[in-house]
PDB file of N, CA, C and O in Angstrom:
ATOM      1  N   UNK A   1      -7.603  15.171   1.133  1.00  0.00           N
ATOM      2  CA  UNK A   1      -6.653  14.476   0.290  1.00  0.00           C
ATOM      3  C   UNK A   1      -5.529  13.930   1.160  1.00  0.00           C
ATOM      4  O   UNK A   1      -5.044  14.612   2.063  1.00  0.00           O
ATOM      5  N   UNK A   2      -5.123  12.704   0.883  1.00  0.00           N
ATOM      6  CA  UNK A   2      -4.066  12.052   1.640  1.00  0.00           C
ATOM      7  C   UNK A   2      -2.739  12.710   1.297  1.00  0.00           C
ATOM      8  O   UNK A   2      -2.539  13.161   0.169  1.00  0.00           O
ATOM      9  N   UNK A   3      -1.838  12.767   2.263  1.00  0.00           N
ATOM     10  CA  UNK A   3      -0.534  13.387   2.076  1.00  0.00           C
ATOM     11  C   UNK A   3       0.209  12.704   0.926  1.00  0.00           C
ATOM     12  O   UNK A   3       0.665  11.568   1.062  1.00  0.00           O
ATOM     13  N   UNK A   4       0.325  13.394  -0.191  1.00  0.00           N
ATOM     14  CA  UNK A   4       0.968  12.837  -1.387  1.00  0.00           C
ATOM     15  C   UNK A   4       2.439  12.541  -1.137  1.00  0.00           C
ATOM     16  O   UNK A   4       2.995  11.603  -1.709  1.00  0.00           O
ATOM     17  N   UNK A   5       3.067  13.338  -0.284  1.00  0.00           N
ATOM     18  CA  UNK A   5       4.479  13.123   0.024  1.00  0.00           C
ATOM     19  C   UNK A   5       4.671  11.770   0.714  1.00  0.00           C
ATOM     20  O   UNK A   5       5.610  11.042   0.395  1.00  0.00           O
ATOM     21  N   UNK A   6       3.797  11.433   1.648  1.00  0.00           N
ATOM     22  CA  UNK A   6       3.895  10.159   2.355  1.00  0.00           C
ATOM     23  C   UNK A   6       3.651   8.993   1.406  1.00  0.00           C
ATOM     24  O   UNK A   6       4.351   7.983   1.476  1.00  0.00           O
ATOM     25  N   UNK A   7       2.679   9.118   0.533  1.00  0.00           N
ATOM     26  CA  UNK A   7       2.396   8.071  -0.449  1.00  0.00           C
ATOM     27  C   UNK A   7       3.619   7.859  -1.339  1.00  0.00           C
ATOM     28  O   UNK A   7       4.006   6.723  -1.610  1.00  0.00           O
ATOM     29  N   UNK A   8       4.221   8.950  -1.788  1.00  0.00           N
ATOM     30  CA  UNK A   8       5.401   8.845  -2.648  1.00  0.00           C
ATOM     31  C   UNK A   8       6.557   8.173  -1.912  1.00  0.00           C
ATOM     32  O   UNK A   8       7.272   7.360  -2.498  1.00  0.00           O
ATOM     33  N   UNK A   9       6.748   8.502  -0.641  1.00  0.00           N
ATOM     34  CA  UNK A   9       7.845   7.903   0.133  1.00  0.00           C
ATOM     35  C   UNK A   9       7.630   6.401   0.314  1.00  0.00           C
ATOM     36  O   UNK A   9       8.574   5.618   0.207  1.00  0.00           O
ATOM     37  N   UNK A  10       6.390   6.003   0.587  1.00  0.00           N
ATOM     38  CA  UNK A  10       6.090   4.578   0.750  1.00  0.00           C
ATOM     39  C   UNK A  10       6.333   3.851  -0.564  1.00  0.00           C
ATOM     40  O   UNK A  10       6.941   2.781  -0.577  1.00  0.00           O
ATOM     41  N   UNK A  11       5.869   4.416  -1.661  1.00  0.00           N
ATOM     42  CA  UNK A  11       6.051   3.786  -2.979  1.00  0.00           C
ATOM     43  C   UNK A  11       7.527   3.723  -3.362  1.00  0.00           C
ATOM     44  O   UNK A  11       7.951   2.789  -4.043  1.00  0.00           O
ATOM     45  N   UNK A  12       8.304   4.700  -2.933  1.00  0.00           N
ATOM     46  CA  UNK A  12       9.738   4.725  -3.244  1.00  0.00           C
ATOM     47  C   UNK A  12      10.481   3.584  -2.544  1.00  0.00           C
ATOM     48  O   UNK A  12      11.470   3.076  -3.071  1.00  0.00           O
ATOM     49  N   UNK A  13      10.014   3.183  -1.373  1.00  0.00           N
ATOM     50  CA  UNK A  13      10.703   2.143  -0.615  1.00  0.00           C
ATOM     51  C   UNK A  13      10.475   0.740  -1.173  1.00  0.00           C
ATOM     52  O   UNK A  13      11.322  -0.136  -0.995  1.00  0.00           O
ATOM     53  N   UNK A  14       9.360   0.515  -1.836  1.00  0.00           N
ATOM     54  CA  UNK A  14       9.035  -0.833  -2.302  1.00  0.00           C
ATOM     55  C   UNK A  14      10.109  -1.438  -3.210  1.00  0.00           C
ATOM     56  O   UNK A  14      10.552  -2.555  -2.943  1.00  0.00           O
ATOM     57  N   UNK A  15      10.547  -0.751  -4.272  1.00  0.00           N
ATOM     58  CA  UNK A  15      11.573  -1.373  -5.111  1.00  0.00           C
ATOM     59  C   UNK A  15      12.917  -1.524  -4.397  1.00  0.00           C
ATOM     60  O   UNK A  15      13.678  -2.443  -4.701  1.00  0.00           O
ATOM     61  N   UNK A  16      13.210  -0.646  -3.470  1.00  0.00           N
ATOM     62  CA  UNK A  16      14.466  -0.766  -2.723  1.00  0.00           C
ATOM     63  C   UNK A  16      14.496  -2.056  -1.917  1.00  0.00           C
ATOM     64  O   UNK A  16      15.532  -2.713  -1.815  1.00  0.00           O
ATOM     65  N   UNK A  17      13.362  -2.408  -1.352  1.00  0.00           N
ATOM     66  CA  UNK A  17      13.295  -3.618  -0.538  1.00  0.00           C
ATOM     67  C   UNK A  17      13.400  -4.869  -1.388  1.00  0.00           C
ATOM     68  O   UNK A  17      14.116  -5.806  -1.035  1.00  0.00           O
ATOM     69  N   UNK A  18      12.702  -4.889  -2.486  1.00  0.00           N
ATOM     70  CA  UNK A  18      12.592  -6.119  -3.251  1.00  0.00           C
ATOM     71  C   UNK A  18      13.871  -6.490  -3.990  1.00  0.00           C
ATOM     72  O   UNK A  18      14.136  -7.675  -4.189  1.00  0.00           O
ATOM     73  N   UNK A  19      14.666  -5.514  -4.400  1.00  0.00           N
ATOM     74  CA  UNK A  19      15.803  -5.848  -5.246  1.00  0.00           C
ATOM     75  C   UNK A  19      17.150  -5.431  -4.677  1.00  0.00           C
ATOM     76  O   UNK A  19      18.031  -6.259  -4.441  1.00  0.00           O
ATOM     77  N   UNK A  20      17.286  -4.163  -4.468  1.00  0.00           N
ATOM     78  CA  UNK A  20      18.600  -3.564  -4.222  1.00  0.00           C
ATOM     79  C   UNK A  20      19.392  -4.234  -3.105  1.00  0.00           C
ATOM     80  O   UNK A  20      20.508  -4.701  -3.332  1.00  0.00           O
ATOM     81  N   UNK A  21      18.824  -4.286  -1.901  1.00  0.00           N
ATOM     82  CA  UNK A  21      19.573  -4.802  -0.764  1.00  0.00           C
ATOM     83  C   UNK A  21      19.723  -6.310  -0.809  1.00  0.00           C
ATOM     84  O   UNK A  21      20.745  -6.838  -0.370  1.00  0.00           O
ATOM     85  N   UNK A  22      18.736  -7.011  -1.327  1.00  0.00           N
ATOM     86  CA  UNK A  22      18.825  -8.461  -1.447  1.00  0.00           C
ATOM     87  C   UNK A  22      19.912  -8.837  -2.446  1.00  0.00           C
ATOM     88  O   UNK A  22      20.694  -9.756  -2.204  1.00  0.00           O
ATOM     89  N   UNK A  23      19.958  -8.122  -3.571  1.00  0.00           N
ATOM     90  CA  UNK A  23      20.989  -8.396  -4.578  1.00  0.00           C
ATOM     91  C   UNK A  23      22.383  -8.102  -4.037  1.00  0.00           C
ATOM     92  O   UNK A  23      23.325  -8.851  -4.292  1.00  0.00           O
ATOM     93  N   UNK A  24      22.510  -7.002  -3.286  1.00  0.00           N
ATOM     94  CA  UNK A  24      23.810  -6.669  -2.707  1.00  0.00           C
ATOM     95  C   UNK A  24      24.246  -7.738  -1.712  1.00  0.00           C
ATOM     96  O   UNK A  24      25.417  -8.115  -1.686  1.00  0.00           O
ATOM     97  N   UNK A  25      23.333  -8.223  -0.905  1.00  0.00           N
ATOM     98  CA  UNK A  25      23.654  -9.271   0.067  1.00  0.00           C
ATOM     99  C   UNK A  25      24.070 -10.551  -0.648  1.00  0.00           C
ATOM    100  O   UNK A  25      25.038 -11.205  -0.261  1.00  0.00           O
ATOM    101  N   UNK A  26      23.333 -10.897  -1.686  1.00  0.00           N
ATOM    102  CA  UNK A  26      23.654 -12.099  -2.457  1.00  0.00           C
ATOM    103  C   UNK A  26      25.031 -11.988  -3.103  1.00  0.00           C
ATOM    104  O   UNK A  26      25.811 -12.939  -3.091  1.00  0.00           O
ATOM    105  N   UNK A  27      25.314 -10.842  -3.654  1.00  0.00           N
ATOM    106  CA  UNK A  27      26.616 -10.613  -4.280  1.00  0.00           C
ATOM    107  C   UNK A  27      27.747 -10.714  -3.252  1.00  0.00           C
ATOM    108  O   UNK A  27      28.792 -11.304  -3.527  1.00  0.00           O
ATOM    109  N   UNK A  28      27.533 -10.145  -2.082  1.00  0.00           N
ATOM    110  CA  UNK A  28      28.550 -10.204  -1.034  1.00  0.00           C
ATOM    111  C   UNK A  28      28.789 -11.644  -0.578  1.00  0.00           C
ATOM    112  O   UNK A  28      29.926 -12.034  -0.316  1.00  0.00           O
ATOM    113  N   UNK A  29      27.723 -12.427  -0.486  1.00  0.00           N
ATOM    114  CA  UNK A  29      27.882 -13.827  -0.092  1.00  0.00           C
ATOM    115  C   UNK A  29      28.680 -14.611  -1.133  1.00  0.00           C
ATOM    116  O   UNK A  29      29.490 -15.471  -0.789  1.00  0.00           O
ATOM    117  N   UNK A  30      28.443 -14.308  -2.401  1.00  0.00           N
ATOM    118  CA  UNK A  30      29.188 -14.990  -3.468  1.00  0.00           C
ATOM    119  C   UNK A  30      30.675 -14.684  -3.386  1.00  0.00           C
ATOM    120  O   UNK A  30      31.510 -15.469  -3.835  1.00  0.00           O
ATOM    121  N   UNK A  31      30.994 -13.533  -2.807  1.00  0.00           N
ATOM    122  CA  UNK A  31      32.397 -13.133  -2.648  1.00  0.00           C
ATOM    123  C   UNK A  31      32.933 -13.511  -1.266  1.00  0.00           C
ATOM    124  O   UNK A  31      34.009 -13.061  -0.873  1.00  0.00           O
ATOM    125  N   UNK A  32      32.180 -14.339  -0.526  1.00  0.00           N
ATOM    126  CA  UNK A  32      32.547 -14.757   0.835  1.00  0.00           C
ATOM    127  C   UNK A  32      32.753 -13.576   1.775  1.00  0.00           C
ATOM    128  O   UNK A  32      33.674 -13.574   2.592  1.00  0.00           O
ATOM    129  N   UNK A  33      31.894 -12.579   1.652  1.00  0.00           N
ATOM    130  CA  UNK A  33      31.944 -11.393   2.511  1.00  0.00           C
ATOM    131  C   UNK A  33      30.680 -11.390   3.375  1.00  0.00           C
ATOM    132  O   UNK A  33      29.758 -10.600   3.177  1.00  0.00           O
ATOM    133  N   UNK A  34      30.683 -12.307   4.336  1.00  0.00           N
ATOM    134  CA  UNK A  34      29.501 -12.535   5.168  1.00  0.00           C
ATOM    135  C   UNK A  34      29.083 -11.289   5.951  1.00  0.00           C
ATOM    136  O   UNK A  34      27.894 -10.979   6.023  1.00  0.00           O
ATOM    137  N   UNK A  35      30.039 -10.578   6.534  1.00  0.00           N
ATOM    138  CA  UNK A  35      29.707  -9.383   7.325  1.00  0.00           C
ATOM    139  C   UNK A  35      29.051  -8.304   6.463  1.00  0.00           C
ATOM    140  O   UNK A  35      28.112  -7.639   6.899  1.00  0.00           O
ATOM    141  N   UNK A  36      29.546  -8.139   5.254  1.00  0.00           N
ATOM    142  CA  UNK A  36      28.958  -7.161   4.328  1.00  0.00           C
ATOM    143  C   UNK A  36      27.531  -7.589   3.972  1.00  0.00           C
ATOM    144  O   UNK A  36      26.619  -6.762   3.938  1.00  0.00           O
ATOM    145  N   UNK A  37      27.347  -8.877   3.709  1.00  0.00           N
ATOM    146  CA  UNK A  37      26.015  -9.399   3.378  1.00  0.00           C
ATOM    147  C   UNK A  37      25.049  -9.162   4.536  1.00  0.00           C
ATOM    148  O   UNK A  37      23.904  -8.762   4.322  1.00  0.00           O
ATOM    149  N   UNK A  38      25.508  -9.408   5.756  1.00  0.00           N
ATOM    150  CA  UNK A  38      24.649  -9.170   6.921  1.00  0.00           C
ATOM    151  C   UNK A  38      24.293  -7.691   7.050  1.00  0.00           C
ATOM    152  O   UNK A  38      23.172  -7.349   7.427  1.00  0.00           O
ATOM    153  N   UNK A  39      25.240  -6.826   6.739  1.00  0.00           N
ATOM    154  CA  UNK A  39      24.963  -5.390   6.770  1.00  0.00           C
ATOM    155  C   UNK A  39      23.876  -5.007   5.780  1.00  0.00           C
ATOM    156  O   UNK A  39      23.005  -4.192   6.082  1.00  0.00           O
ATOM    157  N   UNK A  40      23.933  -5.601   4.599  1.00  0.00           N
ATOM    158  CA  UNK A  40      22.908  -5.322   3.585  1.00  0.00           C
ATOM    159  C   UNK A  40      21.545  -5.848   4.039  1.00  0.00           C
ATOM    160  O   UNK A  40      20.519  -5.203   3.827  1.00  0.00           O
ATOM    161  N   UNK A  41      21.548  -7.015   4.660  1.00  0.00           N
ATOM    162  CA  UNK A  41      20.287  -7.571   5.148  1.00  0.00           C
ATOM    163  C   UNK A  41      19.725  -6.732   6.301  1.00  0.00           C
ATOM    164  O   UNK A  41      18.510  -6.576   6.419  1.00  0.00           O
ATOM    165  N   UNK A  42      20.605  -6.193   7.149  1.00  0.00           N
ATOM    166  CA  UNK A  42      20.143  -5.303   8.216  1.00  0.00           C
ATOM    167  C   UNK A  42      19.533  -4.029   7.631  1.00  0.00           C
ATOM    168  O   UNK A  42      18.512  -3.532   8.108  1.00  0.00           O
ATOM    169  N   UNK A  43      20.182  -3.517   6.590  1.00  0.00           N
ATOM    170  CA  UNK A  43      19.655  -2.308   5.937  1.00  0.00           C
ATOM    171  C   UNK A  43      18.271  -2.591   5.357  1.00  0.00           C
ATOM    172  O   UNK A  43      17.367  -1.761   5.461  1.00  0.00           O
ATOM    173  N   UNK A  44      18.108  -3.767   4.745  1.00  0.00           N
ATOM    174  CA  UNK A  44      16.808  -4.135   4.187  1.00  0.00           C
ATOM    175  C   UNK A  44      15.759  -4.223   5.298  1.00  0.00           C
ATOM    176  O   UNK A  44      14.626  -3.774   5.125  1.00  0.00           O
ATOM    177  N   UNK A  45      16.142  -4.799   6.431  1.00  0.00           N
ATOM    178  CA  UNK A  45      15.217  -4.921   7.564  1.00  0.00           C
ATOM    179  C   UNK A  45      14.822  -3.535   8.086  1.00  0.00           C
ATOM    180  O   UNK A  45      13.662  -3.309   8.430  1.00  0.00           O
ATOM    181  N   UNK A  46      15.780  -2.613   8.145  1.00  0.00           N
ATOM    182  CA  UNK A  46      15.465  -1.254   8.581  1.00  0.00           C
ATOM    183  C   UNK A  46      14.486  -0.591   7.619  1.00  0.00           C
ATOM    184  O   UNK A  46      13.561   0.098   8.049  1.00  0.00           O
ATOM    185  N   UNK A  47      14.686  -0.797   6.322  1.00  0.00           N
ATOM    186  CA  UNK A  47      13.756  -0.243   5.339  1.00  0.00           C
ATOM    187  C   UNK A  47      12.371  -0.868   5.478  1.00  0.00           C
ATOM    188  O   UNK A  47      11.358  -0.182   5.336  1.00  0.00           O
ATOM    189  N   UNK A  48      12.329  -2.166   5.756  1.00  0.00           N
ATOM    190  CA  UNK A  48      11.032  -2.819   5.966  1.00  0.00           C
ATOM    191  C   UNK A  48      10.319  -2.205   7.161  1.00  0.00           C
ATOM    192  O   UNK A  48       9.114  -1.960   7.109  1.00  0.00           O
ATOM    193  N   UNK A  49      11.063  -1.954   8.243  1.00  0.00           N
ATOM    194  CA  UNK A  49      10.464  -1.345   9.435  1.00  0.00           C
ATOM    195  C   UNK A  49       9.939   0.060   9.134  1.00  0.00           C
ATOM    196  O   UNK A  49       8.853   0.436   9.574  1.00  0.00           O
ATOM    197  N   UNK A  50      10.728   0.828   8.376  1.00  0.00           N
ATOM    198  CA  UNK A  50      10.294   2.176   7.989  1.00  0.00           C
ATOM    199  C   UNK A  50       9.034   2.097   7.138  1.00  0.00           C
ATOM    200  O   UNK A  50       8.105   2.886   7.315  1.00  0.00           O
ATOM    201  N   UNK A  51       9.008   1.145   6.216  1.00  0.00           N
ATOM    202  CA  UNK A  51       7.835   0.984   5.351  1.00  0.00           C
ATOM    203  C   UNK A  51       6.591   0.650   6.169  1.00  0.00           C
ATOM    204  O   UNK A  51       5.511   1.179   5.905  1.00  0.00           O
ATOM    205  N   UNK A  52       6.738  -0.220   7.153  1.00  0.00           N
ATOM    206  CA  UNK A  52       5.604  -0.567   8.009  1.00  0.00           C
ATOM    207  C   UNK A  52       5.109   0.667   8.753  1.00  0.00           C
ATOM    208  O   UNK A  52       3.905   0.914   8.820  1.00  0.00           O
ATOM    209  N   UNK A  53       6.042   1.446   9.315  1.00  0.00           N
ATOM    210  CA  UNK A  53       5.653   2.655  10.048  1.00  0.00           C
ATOM    211  C   UNK A  53       4.955   3.659   9.143  1.00  0.00           C
ATOM    212  O   UNK A  53       3.944   4.245   9.530  1.00  0.00           O
ATOM    213  N   UNK A  54       5.480   3.859   7.954  1.00  0.00           N
ATOM    214  CA  UNK A  54       4.868   4.822   7.029  1.00  0.00           C
ATOM    215  C   UNK A  54       3.534   4.322   6.520  1.00  0.00           C
ATOM    216  O   UNK A  54       2.612   5.111   6.311  1.00  0.00           O
ATOM    217  N   UNK A  55       3.421   3.023   6.319  1.00  0.00           N
ATOM    218  CA  UNK A  55       2.135   2.462   5.887  1.00  0.00           C
ATOM    219  C   UNK A  55       1.076   2.653   6.964  1.00  0.00           C
ATOM    220  O   UNK A  55      -0.076   2.970   6.666  1.00  0.00           O
ATOM    221  N   UNK A  56       1.477   2.457   8.230  1.00  0.00           N
ATOM    222  CA  UNK A  56       0.534   2.667   9.329  1.00  0.00           C
ATOM    223  C   UNK A  56       0.150   4.145   9.437  1.00  0.00           C
ATOM    224  O   UNK A  56      -1.006   4.473   9.702  1.00  0.00           O
ATOM    225  N   UNK A  57       1.127   5.031   9.230  1.00  0.00           N
ATOM    226  CA  UNK A  57       0.830   6.462   9.262  1.00  0.00           C
ATOM    227  C   UNK A  57      -0.128   6.829   8.140  1.00  0.00           C
ATOM    228  O   UNK A  57      -1.061   7.607   8.342  1.00  0.00           O
ATOM    229  N   UNK A  58       0.100   6.273   6.966  1.00  0.00           N
ATOM    230  CA  UNK A  58      -0.782   6.531   5.833  1.00  0.00           C
ATOM    231  C   UNK A  58      -2.192   6.019   6.117  1.00  0.00           C
ATOM    232  O   UNK A  58      -3.180   6.696   5.833  1.00  0.00           O
ATOM    233  N   UNK A  59      -2.269   4.829   6.675  1.00  0.00           N
ATOM    234  CA  UNK A  59      -3.572   4.262   7.026  1.00  0.00           C
ATOM    235  C   UNK A  59      -4.290   5.145   8.050  1.00  0.00           C
ATOM    236  O   UNK A  59      -5.499   5.356   7.958  1.00  0.00           O
ATOM    237  N   UNK A  60      -3.538   5.655   9.021  1.00  0.00           N
ATOM    238  CA  UNK A  60      -4.109   6.535  10.044  1.00  0.00           C
ATOM    239  C   UNK A  60      -4.611   7.831   9.411  1.00  0.00           C
ATOM    240  O   UNK A  60      -5.693   8.310   9.751  1.00  0.00           O
ATOM    241  N   UNK A  61      -3.826   8.400   8.488  1.00  0.00           N
ATOM    242  CA  UNK A  61      -4.261   9.622   7.804  1.00  0.00           C
ATOM    243  C   UNK A  61      -5.534   9.389   6.997  1.00  0.00           C
ATOM    244  O   UNK A  61      -6.454  10.207   7.016  1.00  0.00           O
ATOM    245  N   UNK A  62      -5.576   8.271   6.293  1.00  0.00           N
ATOM    246  CA  UNK A  62      -6.764   7.961   5.492  1.00  0.00           C
ATOM    247  C   UNK A  62      -7.982   7.767   6.375  1.00  0.00           C
ATOM    248  O   UNK A  62      -9.078   8.213   6.036  1.00  0.00           O
ATOM    249  N   UNK A  63      -7.796   7.103   7.505  1.00  0.00           N
ATOM    250  CA  UNK A  63      -8.902   6.880   8.430  1.00  0.00           C
ATOM    251  C   UNK A  63      -9.397   8.206   9.017  1.00  0.00           C
ATOM    252  O   UNK A  63     -10.600   8.441   9.121  1.00  0.00           O
ATOM    253  N   UNK A  64      -8.462   9.053   9.391  1.00  0.00           N
ATOM    254  CA  UNK A  64      -8.825  10.367   9.938  1.00  0.00           C
ATOM    255  C   UNK A  64      -9.552  11.198   8.887  1.00  0.00           C
ATOM    256  O   UNK A  64     -10.551  11.851   9.191  1.00  0.00           O
ATOM    257  N   UNK A  65      -9.059  11.177   7.665  1.00  0.00           N
ATOM    258  CA  UNK A  65      -9.700  11.912   6.577  1.00  0.00           C
ATOM    259  C   UNK A  65     -11.121  11.416   6.368  1.00  0.00           C
ATOM    260  O   UNK A  65     -12.041  12.219   6.213  1.00  0.00           O
ATOM    261  N   UNK A  66     -11.311  10.102   6.363  1.00  0.00           N
ATOM    262  CA  UNK A  66     -12.651   9.547   6.187  1.00  0.00           C
ATOM    263  C   UNK A  66     -13.564  10.002   7.324  1.00  0.00           C
ATOM    264  O   UNK A  66     -14.714  10.373   7.089  1.00  0.00           O
ATOM    265  N   UNK A  67     -13.053   9.974   8.555  1.00  0.00           N
ATOM    266  CA  UNK A  67     -13.856  10.381   9.712  1.00  0.00           C
ATOM    267  C   UNK A  67     -14.278  11.840   9.603  1.00  0.00           C
ATOM    268  O   UNK A  67     -15.429  12.181   9.877  1.00  0.00           O
ATOM    269  N   UNK A  68     -13.347  12.698   9.205  1.00  0.00           N
ATOM    270  CA  UNK A  68     -13.651  14.127   9.063  1.00  0.00           C
ATOM    271  C   UNK A  68     -14.670  14.344   7.945  1.00  0.00           C
ATOM    272  O   UNK A  68     -15.620  15.109   8.113  1.00  0.00           O
ATOM    273  N   UNK A  69     -14.480  13.684   6.815  1.00  0.00           N
ATOM    274  CA  UNK A  69     -15.425  13.835   5.708  1.00  0.00           C
ATOM    275  C   UNK A  69     -16.807  13.318   6.097  1.00  0.00           C
ATOM    276  O   UNK A  69     -17.821  13.920   5.744  1.00  0.00           O
ATOM    277  N   UNK A  70     -16.845  12.214   6.817  1.00  0.00           N
ATOM    278  CA  UNK A  70     -18.118  11.648   7.259  1.00  0.00           C
ATOM    279  C   UNK A  70     -18.810  12.600   8.240  1.00  0.00           C
ATOM    280  O   UNK A  70     -20.018  12.816   8.152  1.00  0.00           O
ATOM    281  N   UNK A  71     -18.047  13.161   9.164  1.00  0.00           N
ATOM    282  CA  UNK A  71     -18.614  14.106  10.127  1.00  0.00           C
ATOM    283  C   UNK A  71     -19.121  15.361   9.421  1.00  0.00           C
ATOM    284  O   UNK A  71     -20.168  15.896   9.786  1.00  0.00           O
ATOM    285  N   UNK A  72     -18.393  15.829   8.423  1.00  0.00           N
ATOM    286  CA  UNK A  72     -18.834  17.008   7.668  1.00  0.00           C
ATOM    287  C   UNK A  72     -20.150  16.704   6.945  1.00  0.00           C
ATOM    288  O   UNK A  72     -21.031  17.560   6.861  1.00  0.00           O
ATOM    289  N   UNK A  73     -20.274  15.496   6.430  1.00  0.00           N
ATOM    290  CA  UNK A  73     -21.519  15.096   5.777  1.00  0.00           C
ATOM    291  C   UNK A  73     -22.664  15.036   6.769  1.00  0.00           C
ATOM    292  O   UNK A  73     -23.788  15.411   6.436  1.00  0.00           O
ATOM    293  N   UNK A  74     -22.399  14.572   7.981  1.00  0.00           N
ATOM    294  CA  UNK A  74     -23.436  14.522   9.015  1.00  0.00           C
ATOM    295  C   UNK A  74     -23.914  15.913   9.396  1.00  0.00           C
ATOM    296  O   UNK A  74     -25.101  16.114   9.654  1.00  0.00           O
ATOM    297  N   UNK A  75     -23.005  16.868   9.433  1.00  0.00           N
ATOM    298  CA  UNK A  75     -23.370  18.247   9.791  1.00  0.00           C
ATOM    299  C   UNK A  75     -24.305  18.818   8.740  1.00  0.00           C
ATOM    300  O   UNK A  75     -25.234  19.554   9.073  1.00  0.00           O
ATOM    301  N   UNK A  76     -24.073  18.489   7.480  1.00  0.00           N
ATOM    302  CA  UNK A  76     -24.922  18.998   6.398  1.00  0.00           C
ATOM    303  C   UNK A  76     -26.314  18.393   6.456  1.00  0.00           C
ATOM    304  O   UNK A  76     -27.289  19.047   6.086  1.00  0.00           O
ATOM    305  N   UNK A  77     -26.417  17.149   6.917  1.00  0.00           N
ATOM    306  CA  UNK A  77     -27.705  16.442   6.936  1.00  0.00           C
ATOM    307  C   UNK A  77     -28.560  16.893   8.114  1.00  0.00           C
ATOM    308  O   UNK A  77     -29.773  17.040   7.961  1.00  0.00           O
ATOM    309  N   UNK A  78     -27.981  17.113   9.256  1.00  0.00           N
ATOM    310  CA  UNK A  78     -28.737  17.459  10.455  1.00  0.00           C
ATOM    311  C   UNK A  78     -29.072  18.953  10.442  1.00  0.00           C
ATOM    312  O   UNK A  78     -28.179  19.799  10.399  1.00  0.00           O
ATOM    313  N   UNK A  79     -30.381  19.267  10.480  1.00  0.00           N
ATOM    314  CA  UNK A  79     -30.752  20.699  10.510  1.00  0.00           C
ATOM    315  C   UNK A  79     -30.448  21.291  11.891  1.00  0.00           C
ATOM    316  O   UNK A  79     -30.458  20.577  12.893  1.00  0.00           O
ATOM    317  N   UNK A  80     -30.183  22.581  11.933  1.00  0.00           N
ATOM    318  CA  UNK A  80     -29.905  23.208  13.234  1.00  0.00           C
ATOM    319  C   UNK A  80     -31.147  23.195  14.105  1.00  0.00           C
ATOM    320  O   UNK A  80     -32.267  23.303  13.604  1.00  0.00           O
ATOM    321  N   UNK A  81     -30.947  23.061  15.421  1.00  0.00           N
ATOM    322  CA  UNK A  81     -32.048  23.066  16.379  1.00  0.00           C
ATOM    323  C   UNK A  81     -32.510  24.511  16.611  1.00  0.00           C
ATOM    324  O   UNK A  81     -31.683  25.415  16.731  1.00  0.00           O
ATOM    325  N   UNK A  82     -33.837  24.729  16.675  1.00  0.00           N
ATOM    326  CA  UNK A  82     -34.306  26.085  16.962  1.00  0.00           C
ATOM    327  C   UNK A  82     -33.989  26.460  18.410  1.00  0.00           C
ATOM    328  O   UNK A  82     -34.029  25.616  19.306  1.00  0.00           O
ATOM    329  N   UNK A  83     -33.675  27.729  18.622  1.00  0.00           N
ATOM    330  CA  UNK A  83     -33.314  28.196  19.975  1.00  0.00           C
ATOM    331  C   UNK A  83     -34.550  28.508  20.771  1.00  0.00           C
ATOM    332  O   UNK A  83     -34.453  28.914  21.929  1.00  0.00           O
TER     333      UNK A  83
END
């Protein structure tokens, strides 16, 4: 089974990226607070980077799990060699 905690963390980041930081940056720009807007955009970029890293980790876990399950299936199929 894939690490449920990692899946939950990746799913938690998606709405943060799409709305929260972009809206904050837009609001700051409307108030002529360019530095604040840039800070919000940097935060969004950091979250995007974290999401990419966690997605790659999740993909690696899934691939490893598949490999282990496949190898376990191969062990069941191959009869033991007589000594």
